[in-house]
FIKOLZA-1660 file (N, C-alpha, C; in steps of 0.1 Angstrom, whole numbers, plus 5000, padded with zeros to 4 digits):
% residues 186
   i   px   py   pz ch aa at
   1 5226 4932 5037  A  X  N
   1 5230 4932 5023  A  X CA
   1 5223 4944 5016  A  X  C
   2 5230 4950 5007  A  X  N
   2 5225 4961 5000  A  X CA
   2 5215 4956 4989  A  X  C
   3 5206 4966 4985  A  X  N
   3 5196 4962 4975  A  X CA
   3 5203 4958 4962  A  X  C
   4 5214 4965 4959  A  X  N
   4 5221 4962 4946  A  X CA
   4 5226 4947 4946  A  X  C
   5 5231 4943 4958  A  X  N
   5 5236 4929 4959  A  X CA
   5 5224 4919 4958  A  X  C
   6 5213 4923 4964  A  X  N
   6 5201 4914 4963  A  X CA
   6 5196 4913 4949  A  X  C
   7 5195 4924 4942  A  X  N
   7 5191 4924 4928  A  X CA
   7 5200 4916 4920  A  X  C
   8 5213 4917 4922  A  X  N
   8 5223 4909 4915  A  X CA
   8 5220 4894 4917  A  X  C
   9 5217 4890 4929  A  X  N
   9 5213 4876 4932  A  X CA
   9 5201 4872 4923  A  X  C
  10 5192 4880 4922  A  X  N
  10 5180 4877 4913  A  X CA
  10 5185 4875 4899  A  X  C
  11 5193 4884 4894  A  X  N
  11 5198 4883 4880  A  X CA
  11 5207 4871 4879  A  X  C
  12 5214 4866 4889  A  X  N
  12 5222 4854 4889  A  X CA
  12 5213 4842 4891  A  X  C
  13 5200 4844 4894  A  X  N
  13 5190 4833 4896  A  X CA
  13 5194 4825 4908  A  X  C
  14 5199 4831 4918  A  X  N
  14 5203 4825 4931  A  X CA
  14 5191 4825 4940  A  X  C
  15 5188 4814 4946  A  X  N
  15 5177 4813 4955  A  X CA
  15 5179 4821 4968  A  X  C
  16 5192 4825 4970  A  X  N
  16 5195 4833 4982  A  X CA
  16 5189 4847 4980  A  X  C
  17 5185 4851 4968  A  X  N
  17 5178 4864 4966  A  X CA
  17 5166 4864 4974  A  X  C
  18 5158 4854 4975  A  X  N
  18 5145 4854 4982  A  X CA
  18 5148 4854 4997  A  X  C
  19 5158 4846 5001  A  X  N
  19 5162 4846 5016  A  X CA
  19 5166 4860 5020  A  X  C
  20 5174 4867 5012  A  X  N
  20 5179 4880 5016  A  X CA
  20 5168 4891 5015  A  X  C
  21 5159 4889 5005  A  X  N
  21 5147 4898 5004  A  X CA
  21 5138 4896 5017  A  X  C
  22 5136 4884 5021  A  X  N
  22 5128 4882 5033  A  X CA
  22 5135 4888 5045  A  X  C
  23 5148 4886 5046  A  X  N
  23 5155 4892 5058  A  X CA
  23 5153 4907 5059  A  X  C
  24 5154 4913 5047  A  X  N
  24 5154 4928 5047  A  X CA
  24 5140 4934 5046  A  X  C
  25 5131 4928 5039  A  X  N
  25 5118 4934 5036  A  X CA
  25 5106 4925 5041  A  X  C
  26 5109 4913 5046  A  X  N
  26 5098 4904 5050  A  X CA
  26 5089 4910 5060  A  X  C
  27 5094 4917 5070  A  X  N
  27 5086 4923 5080  A  X CA
  27 5076 4934 5074  A  X  C
  28 5081 4942 5065  A  X  N
  28 5072 4952 5059  A  X CA
  28 5061 4945 5051  A  X  C
  29 5065 4935 5043  A  X  N
  29 5055 4927 5035  A  X CA
  29 5044 4921 5044  A  X  C
  30 5049 4915 5055  A  X  N
  30 5039 4908 5064  A  X CA
  30 5030 4919 5070  A  X  C
  31 5036 4930 5074  A  X  N
  31 5028 4941 5080  A  X CA
  31 5017 4946 5071  A  X  C
  32 5021 4949 5059  A  X  N
  32 5011 4954 5049  A  X CA
  32 5000 4943 5046  A  X  C
  33 5004 4931 5044  A  X  N
  33 4995 4920 5041  A  X CA
  33 4985 4918 5053  A  X  C
  34 4991 4918 5065  A  X  N
  34 4983 4915 5077  A  X CA
  34 4973 4926 5079  A  X  C
  35 4977 4939 5077  A  X  N
  35 4968 4950 5079  A  X CA
  35 4956 4950 5069  A  X  C
  36 4958 4944 5057  A  X  N
  36 4947 4942 5048  A  X CA
  36 4939 4930 5050  A  X  C
  37 4946 4919 5053  A  X  N
  37 4939 4906 5053  A  X CA
  37 4935 4902 5067  A  X  C
  38 4942 4906 5078  A  X  N
  38 4939 4903 5091  A  X CA
  38 4940 4888 5095  A  X  C
  39 4947 4880 5088  A  X  N
  39 4949 4866 5090  A  X CA
  39 4964 4862 5088  A  X  C
  40 4969 4856 5098  A  X  N
  40 4984 4852 5098  A  X CA
  40 4986 4842 5086  A  X  C
  41 4977 4833 5084  A  X  N
  41 4978 4823 5074  A  X CA
  41 4978 4829 5060  A  X  C
  42 4968 4838 5058  A  X  N
  42 4967 4845 5045  A  X CA
  42 4979 4855 5043  A  X  C
  43 4984 4860 5054  A  X  N
  43 4996 4869 5053  A  X CA
  43 5008 4861 5048  A  X  C
  44 5010 4849 5053  A  X  N
  44 5021 4841 5049  A  X CA
  44 5020 4837 5034  A  X  C
  45 5007 4834 5030  A  X  N
  45 5005 4830 5016  A  X CA
  45 5008 4842 5007  A  X  C
  46 5003 4854 5011  A  X  N
  46 5006 4866 5004  A  X CA
  46 5021 4869 5003  A  X  C
  47 5028 4867 5014  A  X  N
  47 5042 4870 5014  A  X CA
  47 5049 4860 5004  A  X  C
  48 5046 4848 5005  A  X  N
  48 5052 4838 4995  A  X CA
  48 5049 4841 4981  A  X  C
  49 5036 4845 4978  A  X  N
  49 5032 4849 4965  A  X CA
  49 5040 4861 4960  A  X  C
  50 5043 4870 4970  A  X  N
  50 5051 4882 4967  A  X CA
  50 5065 4878 4962  A  X  C
  51 5071 4869 4969  A  X  N
  51 5085 4865 4965  A  X CA
  51 5085 4858 4952  A  X  C
  52 5074 4850 4949  A  X  N
  52 5074 4844 4936  A  X CA
  52 5072 4854 4925  A  X  C
  53 5064 4864 4927  A  X  N
  53 5062 4875 4917  A  X CA
  53 5075 4883 4915  A  X  C
  54 5082 4886 4926  A  X  N
  54 5095 4893 4925  A  X CA
  54 5105 4885 4917  A  X  C
  55 5105 4872 4920  A  X  N
  55 5114 4862 4913  A  X CA
  55 5111 4862 4898  A  X  C
  56 5098 4863 4894  A  X  N
  56 5094 4863 4880  A  X CA
  56 5097 4876 4873  A  X  C
  57 5097 4887 4880  A  X  N
  57 5099 4900 4872  A  X CA
  57 5113 4905 4873  A  X  C
  58 5121 4900 4882  A  X  N
  58 5136 4904 4882  A  X CA
  58 5143 4892 4879  A  X  C
  59 5151 4891 4868  A  X  N
  59 5151 4900 4857  A  X CA
  59 5138 4899 4849  A  X  C
  60 5135 4907 4840  A  X  N
  60 5143 4918 4834  A  X CA
  60 5142 4931 4841  A  X  C
  61 5132 4933 4850  A  X  N
  61 5131 4946 4857  A  X CA
  61 5143 4947 4866  A  X  C
  62 5147 4959 4868  A  X  N
  62 5157 4963 4878  A  X CA
  62 5152 4975 4886  A  X  C
  63 5144 4972 4897  A  X  N
  63 5138 4983 4904  A  X CA
  63 5148 4992 4910  A  X  C
  64 5145 5005 4910  A  X  N
  64 5154 5015 4916  A  X CA
  64 5154 5014 4931  A  X  C
  65 5142 5011 4937  A  X  N
  65 5140 5010 4951  A  X CA
  65 5134 4997 4954  A  X  C
  66 5142 4987 4957  A  X  N
  66 5138 4973 4959  A  X CA
  66 5127 4972 4970  A  X  C
  67 5129 4979 4981  A  X  N
  67 5119 4978 4992  A  X CA
  67 5105 4983 4988  A  X  C
  68 5105 4994 4982  A  X  N
  68 5092 4999 4977  A  X CA
  68 5086 4990 4966  A  X  C
  69 5094 4984 4958  A  X  N
  69 5090 4975 4948  A  X CA
  69 5083 4963 4954  A  X  C
  70 5090 4957 4964  A  X  N
  70 5086 4944 4970  A  X CA
  70 5073 4947 4978  A  X  C
  71 5073 4958 4986  A  X  N
  71 5061 4961 4994  A  X CA
  71 5049 4964 4985  A  X  C
  72 5051 4971 4974  A  X  N
  72 5040 4974 4964  A  X CA
  72 5034 4961 4959  A  X  C
  73 5042 4952 4956  A  X  N
  73 5037 4939 4951  A  X CA
  73 5030 4932 4962  A  X  C
  74 5035 4932 4974  A  X  N
  74 5028 4925 4985  A  X CA
  74 5014 4932 4987  A  X  C
  75 5014 4945 4987  A  X  N
  75 5001 4952 4988  A  X CA
  75 4991 4949 4977  A  X  C
  76 4996 4948 4965  A  X  N
  76 4987 4945 4954  A  X CA
  76 4981 4931 4955  A  X  C
  77 4990 4921 4959  A  X  N
  77 4985 4908 4961  A  X CA
  77 4975 4907 4972  A  X  C
  78 4978 4914 4983  A  X  N
  78 4969 4913 4994  A  X CA
  78 4955 4919 4991  A  X  C
  79 4955 4930 4983  A  X  N
  79 4943 4937 4979  A  X CA
  79 4935 4927 4970  A  X  C
  80 4942 4920 4961  A  X  N
  80 4935 4911 4952  A  X CA
  80 4929 4899 4961  A  X  C
  81 4937 4894 4971  A  X  N
  81 4931 4884 4979  A  X CA
  81 4919 4889 4987  A  X  C
  82 4920 4901 4992  A  X  N
  82 4909 4907 4999  A  X CA
  82 4896 4908 4990  A  X  C
  83 4898 4913 4978  A  X  N
  83 4887 4915 4968  A  X CA
  83 4881 4901 4964  A  X  C
  84 4890 4891 4962  A  X  N
  84 4885 4878 4959  A  X CA
  84 4877 4872 4970  A  X  C
  85 4881 4874 4982  A  X  N
  85 4874 4868 4994  A  X CA
  85 4860 4875 4995  A  X  C
  86 4860 4888 4993  A  X  N
  86 4847 4895 4994  A  X CA
  86 4838 4892 4982  A  X  C
  87 4843 4889 4970  A  X  N
  87 4835 4885 4959  A  X CA
  87 4828 4872 4962  A  X  C
  88 4835 4863 4967  A  X  N
  88 4829 4850 4969  A  X CA
  88 4822 4848 4983  A  X  C
  89 4824 4859 4991  A  X  N
  89 4817 4859 5004  A  X CA
  89 4819 4847 5012  A  X  C
  90 4832 4843 5013  A  X  N
  90 4835 4830 5020  A  X CA
  90 4838 4832 5035  A  X  C
  91 4835 4844 5040  A  X  N
  91 4836 4846 5054  A  X CA
  91 4850 4846 5060  A  X  C
  92 4860 4849 5053  A  X  N
  92 4874 4849 5058  A  X CA
  92 4876 4860 5068  A  X  C
  93 4867 4870 5069  A  X  N
  93 4868 4880 5079  A  X CA
  93 4880 4890 5077  A  X  C
  94 4883 4894 5065  A  X  N
  94 4894 4904 5063  A  X CA
  94 4889 4917 5069  A  X  C
  95 4899 4924 5075  A  X  N
  95 4896 4937 5081  A  X CA
  95 4894 4948 5070  A  X  C
  96 4885 4957 5073  A  X  N
  96 4884 4969 5064  A  X CA
  96 4895 4978 5069  A  X  C
  97 4902 4983 5060  A  X  N
  97 4914 4991 5064  A  X CA
  97 4913 5006 5059  A  X  C
  98 4901 5011 5059  A  X  N
  98 4900 5025 5056  A  X CA
  98 4898 5029 5042  A  X  C
  99 4896 5018 5033  A  X  N
  99 4895 5021 5019  A  X CA
  99 4881 5028 5016  A  X  C
 100 4871 5025 5024  A  X  N
 100 4858 5032 5023  A  X CA
 100 4859 5046 5027  A  X  C
 101 4868 5049 5036  A  X  N
 101 4870 5063 5041  A  X CA
 101 4875 5072 5030  A  X  C
 102 4884 5067 5022  A  X  N
 102 4891 5075 5012  A  X CA
 102 4883 5074 4999  A  X  C
 103 4875 5064 4997  A  X  N
 103 4868 5063 4984  A  X CA
 103 4860 5075 4981  A  X  C
 104 4854 5082 4991  A  X  N
 104 4846 5094 4988  A  X CA
 104 4855 5106 4982  A  X  C
 105 4868 5105 4983  A  X  N
 105 4876 5115 4979  A  X CA
 105 4882 5113 4964  A  X  C
 106 4882 5100 4960  A  X  N
 106 4888 5096 4948  A  X CA
 106 4878 5093 4937  A  X  C
 107 4881 5095 4925  A  X  N
 107 4872 5092 4914  A  X CA
 107 4868 5077 4914  A  X  C
 108 4856 5074 4910  A  X  N
 108 4852 5061 4909  A  X CA
 108 4857 5055 4896  A  X  C
 109 4857 5041 4895  A  X  N
 109 4862 5034 4884  A  X CA
 109 4854 5038 4871  A  X  C
 110 4841 5041 4873  A  X  N
 110 4833 5045 4862  A  X CA
 110 4838 5059 4856  A  X  C
 111 4844 5067 4864  A  X  N
 111 4848 5080 4860  A  X CA
 111 4862 5080 4854  A  X  C
 112 4870 5070 4858  A  X  N
 112 4884 5069 4853  A  X CA
 112 4884 5059 4841  A  X  C
 113 4886 5065 4829  A  X  N
 113 4885 5057 4817  A  X CA
 113 4898 5052 4812  A  X  C
 114 4909 5057 4816  A  X  N
 114 4921 5053 4810  A  X CA
 114 4933 5053 4820  A  X  C
 115 4943 5046 4816  A  X  N
 115 4955 5045 4825  A  X CA
 115 4961 5059 4826  A  X  C
 116 4960 5067 4816  A  X  N
 116 4966 5081 4817  A  X CA
 116 4958 5089 4828  A  X  C
 117 4945 5087 4829  A  X  N
 117 4938 5094 4839  A  X CA
 117 4941 5088 4853  A  X  C
 118 4943 5075 4854  A  X  N
 118 4948 5069 4867  A  X CA
 118 4961 5076 4871  A  X  C
 119 4970 5077 4862  A  X  N
 119 4983 5084 4865  A  X CA
 119 4981 5098 4869  A  X  C
 120 4972 5105 4863  A  X  N
 120 4969 5119 4867  A  X CA
 120 4964 5120 4881  A  X  C
 121 4955 5111 4885  A  X  N
 121 4950 5111 4898  A  X CA
 121 4961 5108 4908  A  X  C
 122 4970 5098 4905  A  X  N
 122 4981 5095 4914  A  X CA
 122 4990 5107 4915  A  X  C
 123 4993 5113 4904  A  X  N
 123 5002 5125 4905  A  X CA
 123 4996 5136 4913  A  X  C
 124 4983 5138 4911  A  X  N
 124 4976 5148 4919  A  X CA
 124 4976 5145 4934  A  X  C
 125 4974 5132 4938  A  X  N
 125 4974 5129 4952  A  X CA
 125 4989 5130 4957  A  X  C
 126 4999 5127 4950  A  X  N
 126 5012 5129 4954  A  X CA
 126 5015 5144 4956  A  X  C
 127 5011 5152 4947  A  X  N
 127 5012 5166 4948  A  X CA
 127 5006 5172 4960  A  X  C
 128 4993 5167 4963  A  X  N
 128 4986 5171 4975  A  X CA
 128 4994 5167 4987  A  X  C
 129 4999 5155 4988  A  X  N
 129 5006 5150 5000  A  X CA
 129 5019 5158 5002  A  X  C
 130 5025 5163 4992  A  X  N
 130 5037 5171 4993  A  X CA
 130 5034 5184 5000  A  X  C
 131 5022 5189 5000  A  X  N
 131 5018 5201 5007  A  X CA
 131 5016 5200 5022  A  X  C
 132 5014 5187 5026  A  X  N
 132 5011 5185 5040  A  X CA
 132 5023 5184 5049  A  X  C
 133 5022 5187 5062  A  X  N
 133 5033 5186 5071  A  X CA
 133 5036 5171 5072  A  X  C
 134 5049 5168 5075  A  X  N
 134 5054 5154 5076  A  X CA
 134 5045 5145 5084  A  X  C
 135 5040 5149 5096  A  X  N
 135 5032 5140 5104  A  X CA
 135 5019 5136 5097  A  X  C
 136 5013 5146 5090  A  X  N
 136 5000 5143 5083  A  X CA
 136 5003 5133 5071  A  X  C
 137 5014 5135 5064  A  X  N
 137 5018 5126 5054  A  X CA
 137 5019 5112 5059  A  X  C
 138 5026 5111 5070  A  X  N
 138 5028 5097 5076  A  X CA
 138 5015 5091 5080  A  X  C
 139 5006 5099 5086  A  X  N
 139 4993 5094 5090  A  X CA
 139 4985 5089 5077  A  X  C
 140 4985 5097 5067  A  X  N
 140 4978 5094 5054  A  X CA
 140 4983 5081 5048  A  X  C
 141 4996 5080 5046  A  X  N
 141 5002 5069 5040  A  X CA
 141 5001 5056 5048  A  X  C
 142 5003 5058 5061  A  X  N
 142 5001 5046 5070  A  X CA
 142 4987 5041 5069  A  X  C
 143 4977 5050 5069  A  X  N
 143 4963 5045 5069  A  X CA
 143 4959 5040 5056  A  X  C
 144 4961 5047 5045  A  X  N
 144 4956 5044 5032  A  X CA
 144 4965 5036 5023  A  X  C
 145 4977 5035 5026  A  X  N
 145 4986 5026 5018  A  X CA
 145 4989 5014 5026  A  X  C
 146 4994 5015 5038  A  X  N
 146 4998 5004 5046  A  X CA
 146 4986 4997 5053  A  X  C
 147 4975 5004 5055  A  X  N
 147 4963 4999 5061  A  X CA
 147 4964 4998 5076  A  X  C
 148 4972 5006 5082  A  X  N
 148 4974 5007 5097  A  X CA
 148 4961 5012 5103  A  X  C
 149 4958 5007 5116  A  X  N
 149 4947 5012 5123  A  X CA
 149 4950 5025 5129  A  X  C
 150 4940 5032 5134  A  X  N
 150 4942 5045 5140  A  X CA
 150 4951 5043 5153  A  X  C
 151 4948 5032 5160  A  X  N
 151 4956 5030 5172  A  X CA
 151 4971 5027 5169  A  X  C
 152 4974 5020 5159  A  X  N
 152 4988 5017 5155  A  X CA
 152 4995 5031 5151  A  X  C
 153 4988 5039 5143  A  X  N
 153 4994 5052 5139  A  X CA
 153 4996 5060 5151  A  X  C
 154 4986 5061 5160  A  X  N
 154 4987 5070 5172  A  X CA
 154 4999 5065 5181  A  X  C
 155 5000 5052 5183  A  X  N
 155 5011 5047 5191  A  X CA
 155 5024 5050 5185  A  X  C
 156 5026 5049 5172  A  X  N
 156 5039 5051 5165  A  X CA
 156 5042 5066 5166  A  X  C
 157 5032 5075 5165  A  X  N
 157 5034 5089 5165  A  X CA
 157 5033 5095 5179  A  X  C
 158 5031 5087 5189  A  X  N
 158 5030 5091 5203  A  X CA
 158 5019 5102 5205  A  X  C
 159 5007 5099 5200  A  X  N
 159 4996 5109 5200  A  X CA
 159 4983 5101 5203  A  X  C
 160 4972 5108 5204  A  X  N
 160 4960 5101 5206  A  X CA
 160 4953 5096 5194  A  X  C
 161 4945 5086 5196  A  X  N
 161 4938 5080 5185  A  X CA
 161 4928 5089 5179  A  X  C
 162 4921 5097 5187  A  X  N
 162 4911 5107 5183  A  X CA
 162 4918 5118 5174  A  X  C
 163 4930 5122 5178  A  X  N
 163 4937 5132 5170  A  X CA
 163 4940 5126 5156  A  X  C
 164 4944 5114 5156  A  X  N
 164 4947 5108 5143  A  X CA
 164 4934 5107 5134  A  X  C
 165 4923 5103 5140  A  X  N
 165 4911 5101 5133  A  X CA
 165 4906 5115 5128  A  X  C
 166 4907 5125 5136  A  X  N
 166 4902 5139 5132  A  X CA
 166 4912 5144 5121  A  X  C
 167 4925 5142 5123  A  X  N
 167 4934 5147 5113  A  X CA
 167 4932 5141 5099  A  X  C
 168 4929 5128 5099  A  X  N
 168 4927 5121 5087  A  X CA
 168 4914 5125 5081  A  X  C
 169 4904 5128 5089  A  X  N
 169 4891 5133 5083  A  X CA
 169 4893 5146 5076  A  X  C
 170 4900 5155 5083  A  X  N
 170 4903 5168 5077  A  X CA
 170 4911 5167 5064  A  X  C
 171 4921 5158 5065  A  X  N
 171 4930 5156 5053  A  X CA
 171 4922 5151 5041  A  X  C
 172 4913 5142 5044  A  X  N
 172 4904 5136 5033  A  X CA
 172 4896 5147 5027  A  X  C
 173 4890 5156 5035  A  X  N
 173 4882 5167 5030  A  X CA
 173 4891 5177 5022  A  X  C
 174 4903 5180 5026  A  X  N
 174 4912 5188 5019  A  X CA
 174 4916 5182 5005  A  X  C
 175 4918 5168 5006  A  X  N
 175 4921 5161 4993  A  X CA
 175 4910 5162 4984  A  X  C
 176 4897 5160 4988  A  X  N
 176 4886 5161 4980  A  X CA
 176 4885 5175 4973  A  X  C
 177 4887 5185 4981  A  X  N
 177 4886 5199 4975  A  X CA
 177 4898 5201 4965  A  X  C
 178 4910 5196 4969  A  X  N
 178 4921 5197 4960  A  X CA
 178 4919 5191 4947  A  X  C
 179 4914 5178 4947  A  X  N
 179 4911 5171 4934  A  X CA
 179 4901 5178 4926  A  X  C
 180 4890 5183 4932  A  X  N
 180 4880 5191 4925  A  X CA
 180 4887 5203 4918  A  X  C
 181 4895 5210 4926  A  X  N
 181 4902 5222 4920  A  X CA
 181 4911 5218 4909  A  X  C
 182 4917 5206 4909  A  X  N
 182 4925 5201 4898  A  X CA
 182 4917 5196 4886  A  X  C
 183 4904 5196 4888  A  X  N
 183 4896 5192 4877  A  X CA
 183 4894 5177 4876  A  X  C
 184 4897 5170 4887  A  X  N
 184 4895 5155 4887  A  X CA
 184 4882 5153 4894  A  X  C
 185 4872 5147 4886  A  X  N
 185 4859 5145 4890  A  X CA
 185 4858 5133 4900  A  X  C
 186 4850 5135 4910  A  X  N
 186 4848 5124 4920  A  X CA
 186 4836 5116 4918  A  X  C
% end
């Protein structure tokens, strides 16, 4: 079913919208959530919360790219679950998915004072990514957005894990220099 038809189901308030969303984007939602949370049970909770959130925001929103919209919500919910579990230290054992690796390249929350600055950082990172070869873009997005492991990325790209690790280290260093050149403090 096309995204337009699925969105129409949401606007019609048909419960089939959730079923169709799950058929088309459930795998991507679960993959992102599992890569962050590392627990099947929490992944399912995150996926269900994602569908509830999508149900609540469509309508009035009409996303241009339903898949990206749904996966972004899943990622946001998973990150919130991860943060909550770490705050209360309840030992759920969520995996670290490389956020510490990239943190050294991005401005800290203390340095970013407004939503406009957050958008400037995002735009700068997108601009930086557009300068990279396609394979390096894939590695970067898979690691730092989807939370994939080095092994998963290497297997999908038919290359070695060490090559992925080294490429990402070099890309992070280039990103740090790029952001400094753009006047974005780290």
